[in-house]
C-alpha positions as a printed NumPy array, in Angstrom:
array([[-21.894,  30.106,  18.144],
       [-25.467,  31.501,  18.124],
       [-28.2  ,  29.123,  19.22 ],
       [-29.899,  29.264,  15.817],
       [-26.663,  28.096,  14.124],
       [-26.363,  25.138,  16.465],
       [-30.015,  24.256,  15.833],
       [-29.629,  24.552,  12.057],
       [-26.481,  22.434,  12.116],
       [-28.155,  19.71 ,  14.154],
       [-31.198,  19.737,  11.845],
       [-28.994,  19.504,   8.726],
       [-27.037,  16.577,  10.189],
       [-30.257,  14.826,  11.151],
       [-31.673,  15.224,   7.652],
       [-28.47 ,  13.891,   6.114],
       [-28.498,  10.77 ,   8.277],
       [-32.044,   9.987,   7.25 ],
       [-31.442,  10.498,   3.498],
       [-31.242,   7.257,   1.576],
       [-27.72 ,   6.725,   0.29 ],
       [-26.891,   4.903,  -2.943],
       [-23.907,   2.613,  -2.355],
       [-22.09 ,   0.573,  -4.994],
       [-19.983,  -2.358,  -3.782],
       [-17.523,  -3.614,  -6.395],
       [-16.299,  -7.231,  -5.939],
       [-17.316,  -9.512,  -3.108],
       [-14.38 , -11.203,  -1.355],
       [-15.643, -13.859,   1.076],
       [-19.144, -12.384,   0.791],
       [-18.215,  -9.365,   2.906],
       [-19.712,  -6.89 ,   0.431],
       [-22.953,  -8.863,   0.326],
       [-23.279,  -8.873,   4.116],
       [-22.614,  -5.134,   4.28 ],
       [-25.127,  -4.438,   1.519],
       [-27.839,  -6.502,   3.208],
       [-27.378,  -4.579,   6.452],
       [-27.324,  -1.258,   4.604],
       [-30.618,  -2.156,   2.92 ],
       [-32.119,  -2.886,   6.313],
       [-31.185,   0.675,   7.277],
       [-33.072,   1.971,   4.248],
       [-30.151,   2.582,   1.873],
       [-29.905,   1.464,  -1.751],
       [-26.88 ,  -0.865,  -1.753],
       [-25.878,  -2.948,  -4.78 ],
       [-23.087,  -5.536,  -5.131],
       [-21.478,  -6.135,  -8.52 ],
       [-18.681,  -8.493,  -9.521],
       [-16.283,  -7.943, -12.395],
       [-14.165, -11.023, -11.733],
       [-15.769, -14.433, -11.229],
       [-15.877, -15.52 ,  -7.587],
       [-14.596, -19.085,  -7.268],
       [-16.984, -19.94 ,  -4.438],
       [-20.051, -18.351,  -6.051],
       [-20.974, -15.784,  -3.446],
       [-24.352, -14.036,  -3.896],
       [-24.354, -10.654,  -5.636],
       [-26.738,  -8.421,  -7.61 ],
       [-25.075,  -7.901, -10.993],
       [-21.984,  -9.082, -12.805],
       [-19.838,  -7.381, -15.423],
       [-17.183, -10.023, -15.875],
       [-13.957,  -9.231, -17.676],
       [-13.227, -12.168, -19.995],
       [ -9.803, -10.979, -21.254],
       [-10.648, -12.49 , -24.641],
       [ -9.977,  -9.17 , -26.369],
       [ -8.947,  -5.652, -25.464],
       [-12.062,  -4.308, -27.168],
       [-14.312,  -6.595, -25.12 ],
       [-12.683,  -5.6  , -21.863],
       [-12.894,  -1.89 , -22.717],
       [-16.59 ,  -2.279, -23.51 ],
       [-17.161,  -4.123, -20.239],
       [-15.288,  -1.475, -18.275],
       [-17.417,   1.276, -19.823],
       [-20.531,  -0.592, -18.679],
       [-19.146,  -0.649, -15.126],
       [-18.391,   3.08 , -15.212],
       [-21.839,   3.883, -16.63 ],
       [-23.485,   1.75 , -13.979],
       [-21.627,   3.652, -11.25 ],
       [-23.131,   6.944, -12.434],
       [-26.238,   6.724, -10.259],
       [-24.478,   5.973,  -6.954],
       [-23.288,   8.335,  -4.237],
       [-20.21 ,   6.346,  -3.235],
       [-18.143,   3.389,  -4.466],
       [-16.89 ,   0.762,  -2.013],
       [-14.226,  -1.233,  -3.871],
       [-13.199,  -4.572,  -2.336],
       [ -9.925,  -6.44 ,  -2.819],
       [ -7.6  ,  -3.513,  -3.42 ],
       [ -6.884,  -2.093,  -6.874],
       [ -5.001,  -4.041,  -9.563],
       [ -2.922,  -2.088, -12.071],
       [ -5.388,  -3.034, -14.837],
       [ -8.283,  -1.509, -12.913],
       [ -8.758,   1.521, -15.196],
       [-12.481,   1.515, -14.4  ],
       [-11.608,   2.602, -10.855],
       [ -9.712,   5.572, -12.271],
       [-12.719,   6.481, -14.416],
       [-15.185,   6.174, -11.523],
       [-13.   ,   8.436,  -9.424],
       [-12.013,  11.138, -11.927],
       [-14.705,  10.988, -14.623],
       [-17.711,  10.128, -12.459],
       [-16.143,  11.957,  -9.491],
       [-17.298,   9.354,  -6.992],
       [-15.962,   9.216,  -3.422],
       [-14.178,   5.879,  -3.112],
       [-13.585,   3.523,  -0.196],
       [-11.069,   0.732,  -0.803],
       [-11.376,  -2.41 ,   1.312],
       [ -8.356,  -4.719,   1.631],
       [ -9.035,  -8.336,   2.514],
       [ -5.75 , -10.255,   2.515],
       [ -3.375, -11.513,  -0.164],
       [ -3.936,  -8.534,  -2.476],
       [ -2.187,  -6.408,   0.192],
       [  0.37 ,  -8.976,   1.405],
       [  1.435,  -9.993,  -2.122],
       [  1.104,  -6.473,  -3.502],
       [ -1.024,  -7.092,  -6.589],
       [ -3.9  ,  -4.987,  -5.224],
       [ -1.806,  -2.073,  -4.005],
       [ -1.869,   0.089,  -7.141],
       [ -3.466,   3.549,  -7.352],
       [ -3.733,   3.888,  -3.584],
       [ -4.229,   7.621,  -4.06 ],
       [ -7.737,   6.844,  -5.328],
       [ -8.913,   5.789,  -1.858],
       [-10.622,   8.47 ,   0.181],
       [-10.682,   5.943,   3.026],
       [ -9.187,   2.484,   3.496],
       [-10.794,  -0.393,   5.391],
       [ -8.996,  -3.593,   6.423],
       [-10.792,  -6.858,   7.113],
       [ -7.833,  -8.259,   9.102],
       [ -5.623,  -6.491,  11.651],
       [ -2.396,  -7.976,  10.244],
       [ -2.947,  -5.883,   7.101],
       [ -2.012,  -2.777,   9.099],
       [  1.59 ,  -3.814,   8.367],
       [  0.96 ,  -3.266,   4.644],
       [ -1.679,  -0.513,   4.859],
       [ -0.728,   1.49 ,   7.97 ],
       [ -3.207,   4.258,   7.139],
       [ -6.103,   1.78 ,   6.951],
       [ -8.854,   1.217,   9.498],
       [ -9.476,  -2.31 ,  10.748],
       [-13.172,  -3.219,  10.577],
       [-14.238,  -6.712,  11.707],
       [-15.742,  -8.946,   9.052],
       [-19.549,  -8.889,   9.147],
       [-21.416, -12.168,   9.588],
       [-25.099, -12.591,   8.883],
       [-27.452, -14.409,  11.214],
       [-27.106, -18.139,  10.51 ],
       [-29.45 , -20.828,  11.876],
       [-28.263, -22.607,  15.013],
       [-27.456, -26.249,  14.336],
       [-25.798, -28.612,  16.835],
       [-27.123, -32.147,  17.35 ],
       [-25.18 , -33.922,  20.107],
       [-27.123, -37.151,  19.531],
       [-25.611, -37.966,  16.134],
       [-22.17 , -39.24 ,  15.132],
       [-19.544, -36.494,  15.587],
       [-18.463, -34.784,  12.394],
       [-15.418, -32.591,  11.74 ],
       [-15.032, -30.404,   8.644],
       [-12.273, -28.301,   7.108],
       [-12.847, -25.832,   4.261],
       [-10.212, -24.14 ,   2.127],
       [ -9.926, -21.868,  -0.863],
       [ -6.125, -21.725,  -0.569],
       [ -4.741, -24.925,   0.997],
       [ -1.358, -23.351,   1.737],
       [ -2.737, -20.507,   3.832],
       [ -4.979, -22.897,   5.777],
       [ -2.469, -25.699,   6.381],
       [ -4.841, -28.112,   4.666],
       [ -2.25 , -30.798,   3.918],
       [ -1.401, -31.179,   7.607],
       [ -5.066, -31.089,   8.607],
       [ -6.07 , -33.771,   6.1  ],
       [ -3.161, -35.986,   7.153],
       [ -4.144, -35.732,  10.829],
       [ -7.792, -36.537,  10.135],
       [ -6.802, -39.644,   8.167],
       [ -4.524, -40.754,  10.992],
       [ -7.275, -40.281,  13.581],
       [ -9.612, -42.381,  11.457],
       [ -6.978, -45.111,  11.165],
       [ -6.482, -45.011,  14.933],
       [-10.166, -45.852,  15.353],
       [-11.615, -42.517,  16.487],
       [-15.396, -42.701,  16.114],
       [-16.179, -39.707,  13.909],
       [-16.839, -38.556,  10.357],
       [-14.819, -35.917,   8.594],
       [-14.625, -33.964,   5.332],
       [-12.111, -31.659,   3.66 ],
       [-13.721, -29.27 ,   1.183],
       [-11.707, -27.463,  -1.506],
       [-13.149, -24.404,  -3.276],
       [-16.783, -25.443,  -3.032],
       [-19.679, -23.058,  -3.555],
       [-20.525, -21.077,  -0.468],
       [-24.018, -22.594,  -0.263],
       [-22.522, -26.093,  -0.317],
       [-19.983, -25.145,   2.337],
       [-22.721, -23.806,   4.622],
       [-24.756, -27.   ,   4.194],
       [-21.711, -29.132,   5.055],
       [-20.969, -26.929,   8.047],
       [-24.547, -27.146,   9.311],
       [-24.212, -30.967,   9.506],
       [-20.929, -30.813,  11.429],
       [-19.94 , -30.219,  15.043],
       [-16.364, -28.964,  14.678],
       [-14.569, -26.799,  12.123],
       [-10.802, -26.882,  11.753],
       [-10.122, -23.451,  10.317],
       [ -6.364, -23.037,  10.068],
       [ -3.228, -24.798,  11.322],
       [ -0.076, -22.932,  10.289],
       [  3.131, -21.794,  11.951],
       [  3.902, -18.171,  11.03 ],
       [  7.604, -18.756,  11.699],
       [  7.87 , -21.304,   8.883],
       [  5.016, -20.275,   6.599],
       [  5.586, -16.528,   6.719],
       [  1.805, -16.122,   7.019],
       [ -0.158, -14.766,   9.975],
       [ -2.736, -16.957,  11.694],
       [ -5.919, -14.983,  12.297],
       [ -9.562, -15.907,  12.752],
       [-11.018, -16.447,   9.304],
       [-14.54 , -15.866,   8.085],
       [-15.116, -19.629,   8.157],
       [-14.572, -19.618,  11.928],
       [-17.039, -16.775,  12.363],
       [-19.676, -18.53 ,  10.26 ],
       [-19.108, -21.766,  12.172],
       [-19.471, -20.036,  15.531],
       [-22.572, -18.243,  14.307],
       [-24.114, -21.708,  13.789],
       [-23.019, -22.857,  17.244],
       [-20.047, -24.954,  16.111],
       [-16.616, -25.281,  17.693],
       [-13.776, -23.715,  15.716],
       [-10.195, -24.969,  16.101],
       [ -7.35 , -22.778,  14.875],
       [ -3.845, -21.581,  15.437],
       [ -4.324, -17.95 ,  16.394],
       [ -1.363, -15.612,  16.835],
       [ -1.3  , -14.014,  20.28 ],
       [ -0.36 , -10.714,  18.591],
       [ -3.839, -10.425,  17.063],
       [ -6.048, -11.791,  19.828],
       [ -6.666,  -8.336,  21.363],
       [ -8.539,  -7.423,  18.168],
       [-11.023, -10.248,  18.873],
       [-11.931,  -9.723,  22.551],
       [-13.579, -12.747,  24.144],
       [-13.358, -14.913,  21.026],
       [-13.886, -18.549,  22.155],
       [-11.983, -20.218,  19.314],
       [-10.105, -23.307,  20.521],
       [ -6.481, -22.209,  20.065],
       [ -3.821, -24.878,  19.425],
       [ -0.137, -25.069,  18.579],
       [  0.77 , -25.608,  14.943],
       [  1.668, -29.287,  15.099],
       [  0.014, -32.621,  14.392],
       [ -0.264, -33.84 ,  17.985],
       [ -1.896, -30.626,  19.186],
       [ -4.474, -30.827,  16.413],
       [ -5.221, -34.508,  16.995],
       [ -5.578, -33.952,  20.747],
       [ -8.028, -31.095,  20.167],
       [-10.134, -33.175,  17.768],
       [-10.197, -36.138,  20.177],
       [-11.297, -33.884,  23.032],
       [-14.083, -32.21 ,  21.075],
       [-15.375, -35.462,  19.553],
       [-15.381, -37.215,  22.932],
       [-17.267, -34.408,  24.672],
       [-20.063, -33.207,  22.429],
       [-22.027, -31.605,  25.324],
       [-18.926, -29.548,  26.162],
       [-18.5  , -28.752,  22.48 ],
       [-22.098, -27.554,  22.368],
       [-21.431, -25.16 ,  25.265],
       [-18.339, -23.77 ,  23.552],
       [-20.335, -23.411,  20.337],
       [-23.047, -21.424,  22.11 ],
       [-20.385, -19.1  ,  23.508],
       [-19.102, -18.617,  19.958],
       [-22.585, -17.832,  18.685],
       [-23.01 , -15.131,  21.312],
       [-19.558, -13.723,  20.5  ],
       [-20.365, -13.387,  16.789],
       [-23.684, -11.694,  17.566],
       [-21.905,  -9.235,  19.843],
       [-18.769,  -8.44 ,  17.829],
       [-19.457,  -9.329,  14.176],
       [-23.101,  -8.564,  13.536],
       [-23.439,  -7.093,  10.046],
       [-25.848,  -4.458,  11.384],
       [-23.32 ,  -3.469,  14.07 ],
       [-20.436,  -3.231,  11.567],
       [-22.457,  -1.132,   9.106],
       [-23.239,   1.417,  11.804],
       [-19.48 ,   1.879,  12.159],
       [-18.832,   2.472,   8.47 ],
       [-21.833,   4.635,   7.508],
       [-20.385,   7.769,   9.179],
       [-17.306,   7.354,   6.972],
       [-19.495,   7.28 ,   3.869],
       [-21.428,  10.319,   5.058],
       [-18.311,  12.386,   5.713],
       [-16.896,  11.547,   2.286],
       [-20.122,  12.378,   0.447],
       [-20.449,  15.676,   2.331],
       [-16.85 ,  16.554,   1.52 ]])
């Protein structure tokens, strides 16, 4: 290849990387879209997050176009607003798979001719309700490595976590918290039972179990705690994988200890993760809680290791630098 061609190619690629890209995130499972958009804005891109289905934990977003399902006419009108809104963007990043009713995705792809990334986050892939129209995806991202079993052509991308303020006061009464949106997938019944039993046995600590609370409330509760119990399930009986959830990552980002069952199969995807791994039974959980409550200085050290891990492996800015080349290749194509 002549030298001038190589120079021109390099210059074109450089210009493309510096051009501001307009990115539309649709839906916001666990706040992942919001974290990606914030990091993309820091890089100088125009990233917007919209929701079309109400988020039960009230994650932050920019605009909402909620389907009410009160009438077919109303939903068609709402969908047209979504498609019109997408007109001014270079690429659509759709979170949570694609439901069979998602005709607006078809319109964005074939009418607006937008490159489309589809991001799978969990139950929509495992249970199948978000697996329609997979041909629409120019690229597939997975927020959990177990989803490779359902989307083998997807690319696992770690969940991004924003910088959260460090908060660990070893001088106050120990506090343990558990947070759930779906109690079955978290093992919440077992966790709540064990915490009650520890209280009855006289363990000197406070505890709280939070069900479907707003994200801001959950973060406030977490900031006042020392230990998070993320998940306690046995995949052999539940049929569900046990993998580090976003709650664990947020807890570690604050300097908290996270306790979880964590399948050995998936640990290589989280190198150096200092989650406190336990067996999926009551005695293992109660022993772990006793140990962490009795040794708050040791818990603080483990929490600091978790904070460093999240900064290293799950920084939103780091994750965005991995996905922007995918966007760029799709827009060029």
